[in-house]
C-alpha positions as CSV (number, residue, x, y, z in Angstrom):
1,M,-40.5,84.9,46.2
2,I,-38.7,84.9,42.9
3,Q,-35.8,87.3,42.5
4,K,-33.4,87.8,39.6
5,T,-29.6,87.6,40.0
6,I,-27.4,90.6,39.3
7,Q,-23.7,90.9,38.5
8,V,-21.6,92.5,41.3
9,G,-18.0,92.5,40.3
10,N,-17.0,88.8,39.8
11,S,-19.9,87.6,41.9
12,I,-23.6,87.2,41.4
13,A,-26.0,88.7,44.0
14,V,-29.7,88.5,44.8
15,I,-31.5,91.6,46.0
16,I,-33.6,91.1,49.2
17,P,-36.5,93.6,49.2
18,K,-36.7,96.1,52.0
19,K,-40.0,94.7,53.2
20,V,-38.4,91.3,53.7
21,L,-35.4,92.8,55.4
22,D,-37.7,94.6,57.8
23,E,-39.9,91.6,58.4
24,K,-37.0,89.3,59.2
25,S,-34.9,92.0,60.9
26,I,-32.0,91.4,58.5
27,K,-29.1,93.9,58.7
28,V,-26.0,94.3,56.5
29,G,-23.4,91.7,57.6
30,D,-26.0,89.3,59.1
31,A,-25.7,85.6,58.1
32,V,-28.7,84.3,56.3
33,N,-29.9,80.9,55.3
34,F,-31.4,80.4,51.9
35,S,-32.1,77.7,49.3
36,V,-31.6,77.9,45.6
37,D,-34.3,76.5,43.3
38,P,-33.8,77.7,39.7
39,V,-37.1,78.7,38.2
40,F,-38.2,76.8,35.1
41,T,-40.2,79.3,33.1
42,A,-41.2,77.1,30.1
43,D,-44.4,75.2,30.1
44,R,-44.1,72.2,32.5
45,E,-45.9,69.9,30.1
46,I,-43.3,70.6,27.4
47,H,-40.5,70.2,30.0
48,A,-41.9,66.8,31.1
49,L,-42.2,65.6,27.4
50,T,-38.7,66.7,26.7
51,Q,-37.4,64.8,29.7
52,R,-39.2,61.6,28.6
53,L,-37.8,61.9,25.1
54,I,-34.3,62.5,26.3
55,K,-34.6,59.4,28.6
56,Q,-36.0,57.3,25.8
57,Y,-33.5,58.3,23.1
58,R,-30.5,59.1,25.3
59,S,-28.1,56.7,23.5
60,A,-29.0,58.0,20.1
61,L,-28.7,61.7,21.3
62,E,-25.3,61.0,22.8
63,E,-24.1,59.4,19.6
64,L,-25.3,62.4,17.6
65,A,-23.6,64.8,20.0
66,S,-20.3,63.0,19.7
67,R,-20.1,63.5,16.0
């Protein structure tokens, strides 16, 4: 399930849908275990190509960035 984060004061929260709360019997104050995997929304092929180019030209890119 993908959920967006929201701002709550100085923190960020994730809304757990009522259906999930009911299915898992989660109540306010319960401790929950979760994992965080940011969603990459761009095309995976473009992402893979970008990563290969960065790896191939890393030293040149770092030199340009330092200027």
